[in-house]
C-alpha angles and dihedrals in degrees: 000000000000120000113253123239088249090057091051091048093050091045091052091047094054092046089053092050092049091049091051091050091051091050092048091049092049092050094045100040122164120331112266119243125227089250092055091047091050092050096043099046103131098240095268101108094021098035092134090049111063121214092250091060092046090054091048089052091054092047091052091046091053091059093047099263125122099195123189111228140187120259130200087265101045106049113177088011119089107209105132116095143144113260100180139006123184134152091276108018140057124184120194134186104217096180136349089274104036136060135180125206118189121189129187109222118195133187115177103308096341122096133180134172122237113202121194116191112193127191129192106219078176087289121054121269126167141200122200128205135175129215139176118242090269089059095252109151116247131201109275092208090063092064107024138019105213114230124242130204088273089062089065098050110109121242113263098040108134123236094258092055092046091052090047092053093048091049094049097046104076099161119029115199110199123180128195134212125183118203133180117205127167092342094311120115119202135178117208118201115199124198110220109196105128108102091015096073130055104274095236091052093047092050089056095058108024094094090058095054133080113215096220141032117197127211127192125211113242120169091342093308126107108227125185117254110231111243 
């Protein structure tokens, strides 16, 4: 008995579906771990910390040692070291005045990397960036609306006081910290003005400012928690 045209058509259809599934699986592969992402970062964020040193840091950490190491920027001075390693987060001191925290954020089958780079100038100031798991840069605005000085002004401050605060604060240093506790991911933004401003100016406005604003991760977006 010869196979019918319908049989050939169905056979070809199923072969196509199977081929597509194989291709999709090959492209997707296994989910990358935070350690793999740390090691494979393409020397953009960690350009002063070669992959070989990053791998050595992880090896030392696994045997209970947090060893300070030289970077390409601090020859003869060992300042680079791991500060924290969890299943989803790695914090690194690059130099005595700069740190990087990278956090793997996952929602269902989607994963992105949040990178917080913090500098001590001498007061803390941070930049935040987002990447996919192939280290392609993503739009920050899609995942987080960065706070401004106005975000830290307490409710109830009248318009005149708000305008006074905004006129006095010339340079706002804002630092970020991402934490994961019991399945909840938060981002805390801290306003660092004391010591940056003239003391008399700071004393005029400090009672109208909250020091931190907290955001909670919901569907891969950091949203402010109402206080």
